[in-house]
VEXSE-234664 format. One record per residue: z, x, y of N, C-alpha, C in turn. Coordinates in steps of 0.02 Angstrom, whole numbers, plus 50000, padded with zeros to 5 digits. Each point is the difference from the previous one (the first is absolute). Layout:
BEGIN
ZXYZXYZXY ...
//
This chain:
BEGIN
511774888547792499955001750071500085007550011 500525002949968500145007250008499435004149970 499754997849940499465003649968499374999750042 499884994350031499414999150042500035004650061 500595000750031500095004350058499885007349982 500295002249943499915006949978499275001449986 499664995349967499295001049983499575000450063 500154995650048499625000150063500115006550038 500625002550002500155006350033499645005849965 499994999749933499655005249961499265000150017 499694994050002499294999650017499875002550071 500454998350046499925002250069500055007650005 500505003049967500095007250003499425003749967 499784997549942499445003249965499364999550041 499884994050028499394999050040500015004150064 500575000050034500065003850062499935007549988 500325002549947499955007149983499285001949987 499644995849962499305001449985499575000050062 500114995150044499594999550060500145005750049 500645001850008500175005650045499735006549972 500055001049934499735006049968499245000450010 499674994349994499274999850011499835001850072 500394997650047499895001750071500065007550011 500525003149971500085007350007499415003649967 499774997349945499455003049962499365000250040 499854994650035499374999650037500085001750074 500615002350019500115002450068500154994750051 500244994149979500194994850047500755000150013 500214997050054500714999550015500344995449950 500615001649977500364995649954500134993150029 499984999450067500094993550032499504994949972 499395002449989499474995649973500204997449931 500305004449959500234998049934500544994850003 500485000850045500554995250006499744993250025 499555000150049499724993850026499614996349945 499615003849961499614997049946500454997149946 500555003649985500484997549950500304993450023 500204999750064500284993850027499504994249996 499375001650015499474994949997499904997449929 499955004749952499854998249930500584996349967 500625002250015500584997049966500334994550041 499734998750060500294995050044499824992949981 500244995250038499924992949982499294997450004 499555003550038499334997550009499515002249946 500195005149959499545002449948500304998649931 500475004349978500284999049932500624995550000 500354999750056500604995850004500615003049966 499975006449982500575003349967500595000650047 499865001850063500535000850050499964994650053 500584998150025500054995450056500475003150052 499894998250063500435002550054500724998149985 500445005049998500704998649985500455004050047 500644998349998500475003250046500085007449986 500005001949935500115007149984499395004250020 499404997249993499405003750022500025000950075 500184994750036500045000450073500525005150022 500575000249965500545004650017499785007349990 499685001449943499775006849986499465002150048 499564995350017499475001650048500295001750069 500504996250022500335001350064500345006949999 500305001749942500325006649994499485005550008 499414999049971499465004950007499805001050072 499964994650038499815000450071500555003750040 500634998549985500565003350033499985007549987 499875002049938499975007149983499395003450031 499454996350007499415002850034500175001650072 500324995450034500205001250070500505005850005 500435000549949500495005549999499655006749995 499495000649957499655006449993499575001650061 499734994850033499645001250062500485002850053 500614997350001500515002750045500165007249985 500035001749935500135006949980499475004850027 499374997749998499445004350020499905000050075 500344995550035499924999550073500325006050035 499615003250042500255005750038499794999250073 500484998850044499844999050071499675006250031 500275006149988499665005950029499285000749977 499874998849935499325000649974499554994550031 500304994150010499634994550030499805001750072 500475002950037499875001750070499505005850005 500025004549950499545005750000499274997749994 499894994649963499324997449991499934993250034 500324999350058500034993450033499324997450021 499535004550017499344997550022499664996349943 500045002849940499674996849943500414994249973 500645001349984500414995049967500174994350048 500345001750056500214994850047499424997350041 499555004550021499444997950042499484996149961 499655003549955499474996849961500274994849951 500535001949963500304995349952500274993750034 500365001050055500274994350037499454995550028 499485003150028499454996150028499644996149945 499935003049941499664996649945500384993849978 500655000649988500394994249978500004994650054 500095002150063500034995150055499344996450009 499445003850001499354996950012499804995249944 500055002349938499774995849944500454993949991 500655000950007500464994349997499844994950054 499895002450061499864995550056499344996349991 499475003649980499344996949992500014994649947 500285001649941500024995149946500474994250016 500565001450033500464994650019499674995150047 499675002550052499674995750048499434996049968 499635003349955499454996549966500274994349957 500535001449962500284994949955500314994250040 500315001650057500274994750043499434995850029 499465003350019499414996450025499724995449946 500055002249936499754996049944500474994349982 500584999550035500454994449989500635001549960 500135006449985500595001749960500625000350045 500584998649970500635000450036500125007250023 500265001150061500095006850027500405004649954 500554997449971500425004349957499625002649940 499644995649965499625002049941499415004550020 499684998450057499455004250024500235007150014 500605000650029500285006750014500145003849936 500284996749950500155003249936499365002449966 499494995649998499375001949968499635005450040 500064999850067499715005350040500315006749984 500675000149992500345006249980499805002149930 499934995149954499805001649931499315003249998 499534997450041499325002850000499985006950033 500495001550043500025006650032500205005549952 500334998249945500265004949953499465002349950 500025006349982499565002849948500445002849944 499685001849945500395002349942500145007450003 500635001850015500215007050000499925003049931 500224996449948499995002649932499295001649977 499534995650015499325000849976499625005150042 500014999350066499595004350043500225007349997 500665001350006500245006949999499915003249932 500104996349947499915002749932499275002149990 499534995750021499295001549990499795005950043 500225000250063499825005650044500305006549975 500614999849973500325006049973499615002649940 499784995649957499615002149941499345003150020 499724997850057499365002750023500105006150045 500635002050012500135005850043499834998850073 500074993850023499794998250069500584998650047 500625000749976500574998550044500045004750059 499805006349990500035004950054499414999750047 499494995949984499424999450043500154995250058 499554999850049500144996050060500114992749983 499554997049961500084992949983500614998949956 500195005149960500614999549960500624999850042 500015004150053500575000150046500054993450039 499424997450020499984993650035500284994449956 499774999949937500224994849953500755000549987 500245006249989500725001049986500424997750059 499805001750061500384998250060500044992450008 499444996649992499994992750008500424996749946 499945002449938500404997049945500755001150011 500185005850028500705001450014500284994950050 499614998750053500244995150049500024993049970 499524998349958500014993449967500634999049959 500215005349964500624999549961500604998550045 500015003450058500564998950047499954993050031 499384997950016499904993650033500184994149956 500005001149934500184994649954500724997750011 500435004650024500714998350010500094994450052 499735000850062500094994550048499684993449978 499445000449964499694993949974500484996349954 500315003849954500464996949952500634997450034 500225003550053500604997850037499864993450037 499394999450027499824994150040499854993849957 499815001149937499784994549958500494994149996 500665001249988500464994349995500014995650063 499885003050058500014996150063499384995650007 499485001449958499394996150003499994994249951 500524999749956500034994749949500034993250034 499674994949970499994993350031500684996750006 500475001949955500674997050003500485003950045 499735005150034500425003950046500084996350066 500614998150016500134996250062500475003850047 499975006549995500465004150040499854999250075 500544999250039499944999550072499985007050029 499865000550065499975006650032500685003449996 500544996050005500685002949995500125002949931 499774996549948500105002449931499585006349988 499425000350031499585006049992500355006050032 500324998950059500375005550032500595002249957 500334995349969500565001749955499745004249942 499434998149972499705003849945499825007150023 499755000550062499825006650027500625004450007 500554997050025500635003850007500265002249932 499944995549950500205001849932499585005949974 499354999850015499565005449978500205006750030 500174999950064500235006250033500655002449969 500464995349986500645001949969499895002949930 499554996949962499855002649932499705007050005 499555000950048499685006550009500525005450016 500464998450046500525004850019500455001649940 500174994749962500435001049941499665004449948 499364998749988499635004049950499925007250022 499865001050064499935006850026500675003849994 500544996750018500675003149995500155001849928 499864995449955500125001249928499555005649974 499364999750020499525004949976500125007050025 500255000650062500125006650029500665003149977 500514995849990500675002749988500224999649927 499934994249968500284999049933499505001349944 499374997950010499515000449946499905007149973 499905005150043499925006849973500605002349959 500604998250022500605002049962500034996549932 499824993649999500004996249937499495003049951 499405001450025499485002949957500195006949975 500315003950044500225006749980500534999649945 500474995450007500524999149948499694997849934 499534995350003499664997649939499595005649969 499645003950041499585005449974500415005249963 500625001150022500435005049967500194998049929 499934993549983500144997949931499445001949952 499415001850029499415001849960499784994349955 500154993950021499794994149961499414996750035 499415000549969499404997050028500064992450002 500334997249949500104992849996500424997550059 500555003550015500444998050055499655000950067 499625005350006499645001350062499494994550014 499644998049948499494994750009500334993350015 500564998549967500374993850014500234999850073 500235005750025500235000450069499434998750049 499435003049986499414999150042499774992750000 499964997049941499804993049994500504995450036 500655001549992500514996050033499945000550076 499835006050025499915001050072499424995950026 499435000349965499404996350022500124992549999 500294997549945500104992849993500554997550047 500515004250013500544998050046499734999250071 499585004850020499714999650067499554993950006 499624998649946499574994050000500414993650005 500554999849963500444994150002500324999150068 500185005650032500334999750066499544997050052 499375002250001499534997150049499844992849984 500004998349935499874993149979500564995450026 500635002449995500574996250024499984999250076 499695004850033499944999750074499434995550022 499664997049952499444995550017499345003450008 499955006349975499385003850005499705001249931 499425003049999499675001449936500375005549962 500054999349934500325005149959499615006550001 499344999650012499595006150001500195004650058 500234997150056500205004150057500605004449981 500504997049967500585003949979499825005449951 499554998549953499795005049951499645005850034 499574998350048499645005250037500485004550039 500494997050033500495003850038500425004549955 500204997349941500395004149953499595006049977 499364998949985499575005549980499915005150055 499934997650062499925004450057500625004550009 500594997149992500625003850007500085005049943 499834998049939500035004649943499495005650008 499444998450033499485005050011500225005750045 500544998950039500265005250044500455004949963 500194998349938500445004449961499585004649957 500335005249972499635004749956499924997249929 500244993949989499914996749934499354996049997 499625000250054499424995650007499515000649941 499805006149982499495000849949500264998049931 500645001449986500294998049936500044992449996 500194996850055500044992750002499314997049987 499505002750033499324997449993499755000749928 500145005849970499785001249931500354995349951 500654998750011500394995749955499804992750006 499874997850061499904992950013499294997849984 499525004750003499294998149995499824996349935 500205002449940499814996249939500274992950000 500634999250021500304993350002499644995650051 499845003050058499644996350052499314997849976 499645004649968499334998549977500004994449948 500514999949957500054994749950500134993250033 500464999950048500154993750034499404997750042 499655004750030499404998350039499464997249954 499965002849939499534997449951500134992649987 500634998249994500184992949989499814995950061 500085002950060499794996550061499254998549998 499595004949981499284998949998499804995349943 500395000149946499884995049946500124993050028 500544999250039500154993450029499454997850048 499695004850036499444998350044499404997649959 499855003849946499454998049957500104993249969 500634998349985500154993449971499844994350048 500025001450065499884994750049499264998850013 499575004449973499284999350013499674995549947 499664994950023499634995549956499265002150001 499745002749945499305002449999499494994550014 500204993749993499544994550013499784999750073 500395003450043499825000150071499315003250011 499805004449954499345003150005499444994949990 500164994549966499524994749988500074994450053 500624998350015500134994450046499915001950074 500145006350018499945002050070499695007050006 499415001049972499705006850001499845002450070 499804995450045499835002150068500625002450039 500574996849988500625002250032500205006949976 499955001149934500165006649972499545005350029 499354998350003499515004650028500145001550073 500214994950037500165001050072500585004850008 500524999349959500575004750003499775007049982 499595000549947499765006649978499585003450053 499554996250031499585002850053500415001750062 500504995850014500445001450056500365006649992 500235001449938500375006249986499545006050001 499404999449971499575005849991499565001350061 499664994850025499525000950054500324999650069 500324994350015500284999150068500565005050013 500475000649953500545004850007499735007150004 499505001549957499705006750000499665001650066 499644995250029499665001150064500505001150057 500544996150000500515000950052500335006849994 500145002149938500305006649990499525005650022 499364999149984499505005050020499995000850077 499974994350035499985000250073500635003350029 500574998449970500645002750024500045007649989 499795002349942500025007249985499535003750047 499424997050015499525003150047500315000550069 500404995050020500335000350066500485005850005 500245002449943500465005849999499625006649994 499364999950018499575006050007499815003349934 500004996349946499765002749936499254998449993 499645004449965499284998949994499844994149954 499384997950002499794993949965500135000449925 499865005849970500075000549927500734999749979 500445003650034500714999849983500294993150011 499784996850055500244993250014499784995249945 499375000749978499754995649947500375001249934 500115006349983500345001549936500724997550001 500345000850058500684997450006500024992549995 499534996650033499984992749999499844997449931 499535003249965499824997849932500595000849953 500375005650008500575001349956500574995050010 500014996750057500554995350016499804992749997 499374998749982499754993150003500154996249935 500634999149986500224996049943500684997050014 500204995249959500674997350006500505004949971 500644998850013500515004649976500604996549971 500445004249971500604997349968500464996450050 500025002650063500424996750050499684993450023 499344999649997499674993650014500194994849948 500015002049937500214995549946500744998050009 500405004950021500714998650011500114994950055 499635000650055500074995250055499784993049978 499464999649961499774993549976500514997049953 500295004249956500514997649953500624997450037 500205003750052500584997850040499854993550037 499384999450024499804993850035500044994049952 499815001149937500054994749950500724998149987 500435005149991500704998649984500374996650057 499785001250062500324996850058499704993250017 499494998149963499704993450011499554999650060 499725005850022499544999950056499344996549983 499844999949935499394996649978500064998449926 499604995349977499984998249930499635005549961 500205000849937499695005149957499254998949994 499794993749993499294998549992499605002150062 500314999450060499655001750062499875007550004 500475004049974499945007350005499645003249940 499774995949952499655002749942499395004350019 499564997650046499435004250019500205006650032 500564999950038500245006150032500225005049947 500404997649952500235004349945499415002849962 499524995749984499415002249961499615005350038 499884998950066499635004850040500355006750004 500674999850011500395006250003499965003949935 500094996549944500015003349935499315002849982 499474996250013499325002449985499845006250042 500214999950064499875005950042500375006149974 500604999049971500375005649971499685002449936 499694995449962499645001949940499395004450017 499674998350056499415003750021500175006650036 500625000550025500195005650043499895006949969 500195001449937499895006749973499275002250001 499554995349987499285001650000499775001250072 500224995850046499795000750070500265006650029 500635001749987500285006350026499665005949966 499864999449935499675005449963499335001850032 499634994950022499335001250028500004998950075 500555002050034500044998850072499465003950038 499825005949974499505004050036499304997049995 499754998549939499344996849996499964993350036 500554996149997500004993550035499955001150075 500385004950026499985001550071499315002650020 499705004049957499335002550012499504994350005 500064995449953499554994249998500074995950064 500624999250024500124996150060499705003350062 499935006749998499755003650058499275002149992 499694997949948499305001949990499945006849969 499425003050007499855006349966500435005850027 500134999950065500385005450031500674997150023 500545001149962500644996950016500295001850067 499865006050024500275001950065499444999950052 499994995250043499484999450050500245003650064 499705005950013500215003950057499584998350061 500315000550058499634998950062499545005950013 499454998750036499505005350011500295005950037 500454998750049500295005650037500425004449955 500354997049949500405003949952499545004449959 499444997249978499525003949960499725005950040 499864998850064499745005350042500525005650009 500634998150010500535005050008500075004349938 500004996749941500065003649937499415004649990 499404997650017499395004049992500045006450042 500274999450061500085005950043500485005149969 500564997549972500515004549973499765003749938 499534997149963499785003149937499305003050005 499725000550060499305002150009499875007049972 500475004750009499875007049981500285002049932 500214995249961500325001649935499485002249948 500205005149961499585002349944500445004249954 499944998949935500395003849952500744998450002 500174994050019500694997950007500244996249938 500654998549998500294996149946500214993250028 499814994749966500204993250022500604997849958 500534997850034500604997449965500054992650015 499964995949948500054992850007500734997949988 500344997950052500714998349994500425005650029 500374998550054500385005450033500754998549997 500234998149941500724999349989500315006849987 500565000049963500355006349987499565005049962 499654997549948499575004449961499415002550041 499684995550037499435002150040500185005150053 500584999050032500235004850051500145006849970 500305000049940500155006349965499365003849983 499504996449976499365003149983499685002950063 500004996250054499695002250063500345006450026 500675000249996500365005950023499805006349962 499954999449934499815005849959499285002250014 499554995150007499305001750015499935003250069 500384997650049499985003050066500265007249999 500515001349959500275006849993499475004849973 499534997249960499465004149971499364999650042 500064997450061499454999750048499424995549979 500154994849962499504995049984500024994550054 499434997750021499974994250045500154993749960 500404995650029500214993949965499864993950044 499744994849969499954993450032500394995149957 500504996750029500414995249963499844992950023 500014995349953499874993050015500604995949978 500264995950045500574995749983499944993450037 500234994649968499934993450031500674997150024 500515004450007500644997850028499995001750075 499944995050043499935001450072500605003650029 500604998449976500615003250026500015007349982 499825001649937499995006949977499485004050039 499414997250009499475003550037500215001250072 500324995150031500225000850069500515005650007 500475000449952500535005050004499755007149985 499515000649954499795006649976499365002550033 499694995950041499355001850028500035006250044 500555000850037500075005950044500045006549960 500354999749942500075005949958499375001449959 499644994749983499415000549957499424996450033 499625003450044499464996650037499464997149955 499905003049941499474997649955500254994649953 500524996450020500254994349961499654993750025 499614996949957499614994150019500354993749977 499984994950043500264993549980499434996049969 500094997849938499484996149967500164999049927 499574996449966500074998649929499545004649962 500285004449958499605004849963499534996749951 500134993849982499554996349955499414997050036 499925001650064499444997750040499495005650007 499384998749979499495005250000499875002750070 500054995650051499895002250069500505005450020 500634999049983500525004950016499875006649965 499804999849937499855006149962499415003750031 499504996350022499425003250033500215003250066 500444996650037500245002950063500435006249988 500325000449942500395005949981499555005549973 499344999150007499495004949979500065001749926 499984994849959500075001149928499415004149973 499414999750033499425003749976500095007550008 500405002150051500115007150012500685002549974 500384995749966500675001949978499995004849941 500535003949994500095004749945500324996649939 500494995550014500364996449947500324993850030 500234995549956500344993950022500604998849955 500574998450031500614998549963500224992850014 500124996249947500264993250008500755000449988 500394999450054500725001349997500424993650000 499684994249995500384993849994499964997549928 500484995849981500034997549931499824992649998 499364998750008499744993149997499355000349960 500034998049938499435000949955499384996450024 500084993750021499424996150022499655003350059 500415002250047499735003250060499685006749983 500325003849955499735006549979499324999249966 499934994749961499354998749967499454998950052 500164996550053499514998850053499815006550036 500515004250013499865006550031499535004149956 500155000249935499585003849953499304997349996 499944993450003499334996949999499595002250061 500335000250058499655002350061499825007449995 500455004149972499865007149991499405000949954 499974996249947499455000449952499334998550034 500024995550049499384998250035499835004850056 500525002350037499885004050060499955007549987 500405002649953500005007249985500245001049929 499574998749950500225000149930500245006849974 499835005550035500215006649977500675002250031 500294995950042500625001850034500595000249951 500375005549996500605000249956500544995350028 500304996249955500504995050020500625000849957 500594999950033500644999949965500324993250013 500164996449945500274993250006500724999949977 500434997150041500704999049980500044993849956 500385000549946500094994249956500695000249968 500284994149990500634999449963499894996149935 499384998249986499884995749943499515003149950 499765006150014499575003349953499324996649992 499764996550051499364996649993499435005050001 499434998249971499465004749988499394998450042 500114998850063499454998350044499495005650003 500245006249998499545005750004499514999949942 500254998849940499574999849941499514994150005 500244994450025499584994150004499425001150048 500135003350057499485000850051499605006449991 500245004549959499645006249986499965004650061 500535000350039500005004050061500365006749988 499955004250051500365006449999500714998750023 500394996649956500654997450020500545002649953 500575001950029500605001749962500534994750015 500314997449947500534995050008500675003549995 500404999450052500665003250003500534994649988 500315000349941500544995249984500665002950024 500244997650058500585003250031500644999049960 500034994849959500604999149959500045005449946 499435001549968500005005249948500115006950031 499695001250058500105006450032500735001050021 500324994650022500715000450018500425001749939 499834997049943500395001449939499925007349979 499405002850010499895007049982500395004750046 500014998550065500385004150046500754999449987 500224994149982500704998849983500185004249938 499554999949950500125003849939500025007550014 499585002350046500005007150019500685002150029 500254996050048500655001550030500554999949948 499974995349953500514999549948499985006049953 499395002349983499935005949957500325006250033 499875000850065500295005750037500764999450002 500264994050010500734998950000500305001749932 499614999049947500255001349932499935007449981 499765004250046499985007249986499315002749984 499494995949998499325002349986499745003750062 499665005749989499725003750056499484995750036 499975000450067499524995950037499285000849978 499815006449983499315001249978499854996449935 500495000349953499914996749936499994992450008 500444997450043500014992850013499334997750030 499735004150045499364998250031499434999949949 500015004949954499495000249947500064993949955 500624998249983500114994149957499724993750033 500164999150064499774994150036499245000050005 499715005950013499275000550005499674998249934 500305002349945499734998549933500024992549987 500564996850018500064992749990499494996450043 499935002350062499544996650046499285000449976 499805005649972499305000949980499844997449931 500485000649953499834998249930500304993449978 500594998250025500344994149974500064994450052 499635000850056500074995050054499774993149977 499474999949960499744993549977500514996549955 500405003949962500504997049957500564996850042 500185003350056500524997350043499804993450031 499354999250013499764993950032500074993849957 500095001149935500044994249955500694996950002 500505003350027500694997450001500094995250057 
//
């Protein structure tokens, strides 16, 4: 028996390590590796692992630590500063999608409690997958990246009330209104106790522990704090995740926040890995054969229906069609919190495991497809909008045409973020006429008075480039970091004015200029930053500025290609 357990654990660890390593290798989230490991080693495939108490306990610990780290990252001032996006758009998204799916499922005959849980699960998207993919593509700072980040932030926060309400929805819950009020009073008392402890005693305890310079003791103290708060709320009849979140939030107010987050993250990720393995173990792949239409319905609900609702909602917040489409596409998948809600529903007996198999399958398949969908969010959004992704009204086109009627020998700047504004300022100082194009409506509204030649539009749209008088332009600078979009701009330049000099911003060293054979220079801002950093360091080390400048110039001209290989 003992030898069998050790062998099974060895197989699980080896298999999971290989799968997670493969996911990192091909650019997928490790969550996919953990889910696949649970599926392969679970009772429905190989039968090596079975649901057990210790797996359930470790998985619950992972969830508690996840809520704890979300509490650490929670900042009320930062939340209020971006309240229009996070609270407004994010809150409306969770509310709308939860409500629509809940009402639909109730209409289809599902119990209200389970319908509400599944509605909340479908409202969630994958923070780990979407943000990781957008970060790798350099799109987090773009309009659709900011939209996606804000909505995901609110979803993380919204998971807390869902998890708190779940126990009250259990079929064996017979609490009267009086008992619910008692639970509410207990919750308030726990909150006051935790705040008092967090404000007065916790900083002193952490300071005393930190003075020992023992990383082991510091981590034990942090873990004890998180688990104690979780246990306290559990004893009060509430979800353990609420206590963990509150403990993290209180620790986040101290100056130990970043050290705590760094120390707890590896342990949290490992426990969360076990949680996702336990989710994978509950999935029976035969559901793809026995109920393919149900799985397809869940998948289409997550990608198409959820995506369309998100698109409409983002448009209501005055974002243009292309940014709304890219944001909606990036969020049209299931998420880890959706899996968590389904798992909690199973553990509370809200539904039989067999009944929720299609839901689990649909959520997991959507997460498997998510990296590819997010990677190609721009082409997909383009396809959805036809040949011209940004459809402008005729009066807008007429206004733009009037503003650019007399332009000749000017410079076109595509993207008016920090880099674009800096370029425009320098060109204006040298008396060059500048036309800037940006598709962030808020930015254009704020800067239009200072920069009358700032056009609202998508630079990857040939109509916009023609209105910016690309045929009479002196040069064009692409100041945003979006490779797919930059390729489209270059393709339009090649067709409309092939002799126009173009400077392209890049962080990935791509060779679009060579591929298209244009008069294009690729500016790798990461390499240029490293050269400027090296120049400042040489001067600090005593090298004469003129000599340092010569050295940097020599590297830039002769050894630049070698640097690109690193």
